Structure formats: structure tokens, C-alpha cells
C-alpha positions in Angstrom: 220.3 50.1 108.3 217.8 51.7 106.7 218.0 53.5 103.2 216.1 56.0 102.1 215.2 57.4 98.9 215.9 60.8 97.8 213.4 63.0 96.1 213.4 65.9 93.0 213.2 68.4 94.9 215.0 67.3 97.6 213.0 66.2 100.5 213.5 62.1 102.3 210.5 60.2 103.8 212.3 58.2 107.4 210.2 55.3 108.2 208.0 55.9 111.5 209.9 53.2 112.5 213.8 55.0 112.9 211.3 58.4 113.5 210.2 56.8 116.7 213.4 55.2 117.5 214.8 59.2 117.5 212.3 60.8 118.7 211.3 62.5 115.5 208.2 65.0 115.1 207.1 67.1 112.6 209.0 70.4 112.3 211.8 68.3 114.4 215.5 70.1 113.0 219.4 67.2 112.6 222.1 68.6 111.7 224.7 66.1 109.8 228.6 65.9 110.0 230.8 64.6 107.8 233.7 63.0 108.9 237.5 63.2 107.9 236.8 59.5 106.2 234.0 60.9 104.4 231.5 58.9 106.2 228.2 61.4 107.6 226.7 61.4 111.5 223.2 62.8 111.5 222.0 64.1 115.2 219.0 65.4 116.0 218.9 69.5 117.0 217.1 69.2 120.4 215.7 72.9 121.3 217.2 73.3 125.3 213.5 74.2 126.2 213.5 69.7 126.2 216.6 70.1 129.0 213.7 71.6 131.7 214.3 69.7 134.3 216.9 67.2 133.6 218.6 67.9 137.3 215.5 68.0 139.6 214.9 64.6 141.7 211.9 63.8 142.8 212.1 64.1 146.1 213.1 68.7 145.3 210.5 71.2 146.7 210.2 73.9 143.1 211.7 77.3 143.6 210.1 79.8 142.5 213.1 82.3 140.5 212.8 85.0 143.3 213.8 82.3 146.0 216.2 81.6 143.5 217.7 85.0 143.9 217.6 85.9 147.3 
């Protein structure tokens, strides 16, 4: 478990090891959800652009938008 401190302005600083594990960079967004039992779940909000290429295979040729429309 990692413990962080909330500063006077409401900001927290996540330790480098945690930022690396979560893949966080400056400007990253996190979402906080409270569970029924009072615990919180923190999730990294990834931009849609991070999904680019996730369905391709190494042996699959690139296809242009025009070719997809045919």
C-alpha cells in the first residue's frame, strides 16, 4: 500500500514508482469511484487515442479509409 499526503491546495503527489506502474504522465486524468462499503477505486482515464492499433496483427497490412469504404 502506498500512502500520500494531501497538500494545503488539495493536491497530492504520487510516488514515482506508482506513477510508472500506472503509466501516468503529466496531465493524466484519474477517476475516483466510491463503493457501497465506503472504499474508493481509482482508475486511470485513458484517452480514446490510446486504443489506436489495438486490433491489428503484425501480419495484417494497413488499410486506408478509402479501401474500407469499398
